[in-house]
C-alpha positions as a Python dict, from the first residue, in 0.01 Angstrom:
ca = {
    (1, 'M'): (0, 0, 0),
    (2, 'A'): (-189, 141, 299),
    (3, 'Q'): (-473, -99, 234),
    (4, 'V'): (-233, -391, 235),
    (5, 'A'): (-94, -265, 566),
    (6, 'V'): (-438, -235, 723),
    (7, 'L'): (-556, -577, 615),
    (8, 'A'): (-215, -731, 689),
    (9, 'G'): (-97, -1075, 587),
    (10, 'N'): (-92, -1214, 237),
    (11, 'L'): (-366, -1056, 33),
    (12, 'H'): (-497, -1218, -278),
    (13, 'I'): (-549, -1003, -585),
    (14, 'D'): (-927, -1055, -554),
    (15, 'Q'): (-929, -901, -204),
    (16, 'I'): (-736, -596, -318),
    (17, 'V'): (-943, -544, -632),
    (18, 'F'): (-1269, -585, -438),
    (19, 'S'): (-1163, -353, -155),
    (20, 'V'): (-972, -82, -336),
    (21, 'L'): (-1083, -94, -698),
    (22, 'E'): (-1447, -163, -623),
    (23, 'K'): (-1580, 33, -921),
    (24, 'Q'): (-1378, -172, -1168),
    (25, 'T'): (-1496, -491, -1331),
    (26, 'E'): (-1301, -794, -1217),
    (27, 'K'): (-1100, -815, -1538),
    (28, 'S'): (-1014, -444, -1562),
    (29, 'G'): (-955, -428, -1186),
    (30, 'K'): (-701, -708, -1198),
    (31, 'Q'): (-531, -550, -1498),
    (32, 'Y'): (-517, -214, -1317),
    (33, 'Y'): (-385, -387, -1003),
    (34, 'R'): (-101, -540, -1202),
    (35, 'T'): (-15, -199, -1349),
    (36, 'L'): (-18, -38, -1005),
    (37, 'M'): (197, -312, -854),
    (38, 'H'): (449, -278, -1137),
    (39, 'R'): (469, 98, -1079),
    (40, 'L'): (492, 53, -703),
    (41, 'K'): (776, -196, -738),
    (42, 'N'): (962, 49, -964),
    (43, 'V'): (922, 333, -713),
    (44, 'L'): (1028, 116, -420),
    (45, 'E'): (1330, -5, -616),
    (46, 'R'): (1424, 351, -712),
    (47, 'Y'): (1442, 435, -340),
    (48, 'G'): (1619, 111, -250),
    (49, 'I'): (1335, -23, -36),
    (50, 'Q'): (1189, -288, -265),
    (51, 'F'): (1235, -545, 14),
    (52, 'I'): (930, -411, 203),
    (53, 'L'): (691, -551, -58),
    (54, 'E'): (661, -920, -130),
    (55, 'T'): (455, -1031, -426),
    (56, 'G'): (379, -1360, -585),
    (57, 'Y'): (128, -1494, -830),
    (58, 'G'): (-191, -1300, -754),
    (59, 'R'): (-90, -1196, -403),
    (60, 'A'): (95, -925, -214),
    (61, 'R'): (208, -849, 139),
    (62, 'I'): (422, -590, 308),
    (63, 'K'): (701, -675, 548),
    (64, 'S'): (620, -452, 842),
    (65, 'L'): (945, -523, 1023),
    (66, 'H'): (1118, -276, 792),
    (67, 'F'): (914, 38, 866),
    (68, 'T'): (697, 211, 1124),
    (69, 'C'): (322, 212, 1072),
    (70, 'E'): (96, 409, 1305),
    (71, 'Y'): (-186, 161, 1255),
    (72, 'Y'): (36, -127, 1367),
    (73, 'E'): (155, 81, 1664),
    (74, 'Y'): (-210, 146, 1750),
    (75, 'L'): (-281, -226, 1744),
    (76, 'K'): (14, -280, 1980),
    (77, 'G'): (-156, -54, 2235),
    (78, 'K'): (-63, 305, 2152),
    (79, 'R'): (-427, 419, 2155),
    (80, 'D'): (-337, 789, 2168),
    (81, 'L'): (-238, 769, 1800),
    (82, 'F'): (-606, 761, 1696),
    (83, 'Q'): (-746, 1113, 1672),
    (84, 'G'): (-1105, 1028, 1578),
    (85, 'T'): (-1063, 938, 1213),
    (86, 'F'): (-845, 705, 1012),
    (87, 'M'): (-810, 743, 636),
    (88, 'G'): (-1168, 867, 627),
    (89, 'T'): (-1182, 926, 253),
    (90, 'Y'): (-1114, 561, 171),
    (91, 'L'): (-1403, 316, 176),
    (92, 'W'): (-1168, 23, 230),
    (93, 'A'): (-1057, 177, 562),
    (94, 'E'): (-1410, 190, 708),
    (95, 'D'): (-1372, -136, 902),
    (96, 'A'): (-1043, -26, 1057),
    (97, 'N'): (-1189, 317, 1133),
    (98, 'A'): (-1495, 161, 1300),
    (99, 'F'): (-1273, -72, 1503),
    (100, 'M'): (-1054, 214, 1622),
    (101, 'T'): (-1357, 426, 1709),
    (102, 'R'): (-1509, 141, 1911),
    (103, 'E'): (-1182, 81, 2091),
    (104, 'S'): (-1133, 448, 2176),
    (105, 'N'): (-1490, 467, 2309),
    (106, 'R'): (-1425, 157, 2518),
    (107, 'V'): (-1120, 322, 2676),
    (108, 'V'): (-1328, 628, 2771),
    (109, 'E'): (-1601, 418, 2934),
}
């Protein structure tokens, strides 16, 4: 879900599989994605917050109006939220991490 938040918008299954499940073949990655989405929907429903995730045929997006996300707050200008690293153990977060690092260096200059 964090990856969907970082990339924002409607993500196609291919984008998610390529970014998050990069070591999977396309077929097994898509199958695993469907399993994960099914489990995620069940968990969200169990907690009564299923409305934050919107899915359709081969796509997913989160509805950020229903929760607080530090990354979104950072993008709105709260630069102090970035403490030098952002989800550093996830390869799919490298672009966001690089962007935030560049931006924080720009503020210092």
